[in-house]
N, C-alpha and C positions, 0 to 999 in steps of 0.2 A: 913099595915104600915101607918104613917101619911104622909101627903103631902110634909113636909119639909124634910124628910129623903130620902136618896138614897142608893142603894146598889152598890156593885162592878159591877154587871152585867149591871145596869143602866148606870154607867159611861162608860163601854166598849161600849155599844150601842151608847151612845152620841159621843164617839171618832170616831166610825166608820162612824157615820153620818157626821161628820165634814170632815173626809178624803173623803168620797163620794162627798160631796159638793164641796170641793176644786177640785177633779178631774173633776167634771162636768164643772166648770168654766174655768179651764185652759186647759182642753183636756188631761191632764196627770194624772195618778194615784198616783203621788209622794205626800207625806205629805207636808203641807205648809212650814215647816221649811226647807225641802230639796231643795225646789225651789229657784232659784236665785232671790235675791231681788234687785230691781233698787233703787239705792240711789239718791234722788232728788238733783239736783244741786243748789246751792245757787245763788242768783241774783248777776249780776255784780255790783261792787261798783265803780261807775264812777261819778266824780264831774261835775259841770256845764261847765267846760272848756274841757270836754272829757278826763280827766286824771284819772289814778287809782294811789292810794298812798299807800305806805307801809313803815314800819320802819325795818331796819335790823341791827343786832348786831353781833360782833366778837371781842373777847378779850376786849379791852377798847374802841373800835371804835364803833360809832353809826352813821348810815346812814339814812337819810330821802329821799326816792325815789319816783319820779312821772314818769310814763310813759304814752305815748299817741301814736297813730298811726303815723308813719312818715317814714323817710329814714334811721334811725339807728344812729342818731347823739348822742353821750354821752357828757354831760356837767357836770363837777364835781366842785362845789364850784366856778361856774362862769368861769371856765377854760376849754378848750378842754380836752376831756377824754385821748386822746393819749399823751398829754403833761403832764397831771397830774400823770397818771399811765404810766411811761415811759417804764418800763420793759414789754416785751412781755408776760411773765408768768402772770403778774397781769391783763393784758387785756384778756388773755385766761380764767382766773378765772371768770371775769365778764361776758364773753360771754357764759359760760357753760349752764346756764338755757335756753338761747335762742337757742343754738345748740341742746339741748335735746328736747326742745318743737318744734323744726322746725320753729322757728320764727326769725331767724337771719336777721337783717337789716329791720325789719318791724315796729320797735317802736323807737321813740325818747325818751331818757332817760335824766332826769334832776335831780341831786341829790346834797345834802349837806352832808359833812362828817365831823365829829369831833372826836377827840381823837385817840389814838393809833398810830401805824406807817402805812406805806403804805400797807403791807401785811394784817394787820387787817382791814384796811379801805376797801381794795378790797374784802375781805370775807364779810364785812358787807354790801357792795353794792350789792354783789351776793345774799345775803340773803334777802335784801330788794326788789331786782328785782324779785326774785322767788315769793315772797308774793304779790308784785304788779301784776305780771302776773296772779296769781290765782284770784286776785280781778278783773282783766279786763276780763279774760276768765276762768271761774270756771271749765271748762271741762279739763284744763291742770293740775288740782291739782294732779291727779293720777300719771301722768308722772313725775312731779317735785318731788312729795313725794317719788316715788320709786327711784329716783336719789339722794335723800338725801339733796335736796336743801332747803327744808322748815324747817328742824331741826337746831335750833340754836346751833352752836358749843360752848359748855359751857366751854371749856378749857381755863383757864386763867393762868397767871404767879403765881407761888407759892410765898408766902410772905418770906421775909428774917427772919431767926430765930436769937435770941440773941446768942452770943457765936460762931457764924459761920460766914464765909466770905460771903456766899451767902445763898440761901435757904437750901442747903444741903452740900455745899463744906466747909470743915473745914479749919482752918489755918494750915499752913505746920508744920508738927511735927518734931522736932529736938531731936534726942536721946542724943547728947552731945553738 
């Protein structure tokens, strides 16, 4: 045969050589695809002031979030977080990424929120916090992703249709 052509047996021998080489390097006889691959972590994205930034969204609300190491203070639109989000449920929603990652009261949070209501704004701050945490500590990405905090909740209010009172509610029907 010519030098450029190979047969099936040549390919089998080549495959066996690759498996043997992989077994010699790692000390195991498993093929390279079966071995666990280490995913390289991305670099932390921290600005000159030592802060990590991210944007979070939920419904119509958009939150710009900055975090830096500190005592755990939350500032929303220039106001104290406990006064801005007065309901305990909203504060619990915001703290969920920190509780999951085990970083409660370790970061100061400064954020600006626009649009939507308080519930949507709290969800936007939570989304932004999760993304900022992954920018500050890339090792936390797996924990936050498993908790569902990095996924943007795409549910929004359905638009009103013509001939209806709301999106789906019809006008009251009168038989007589």
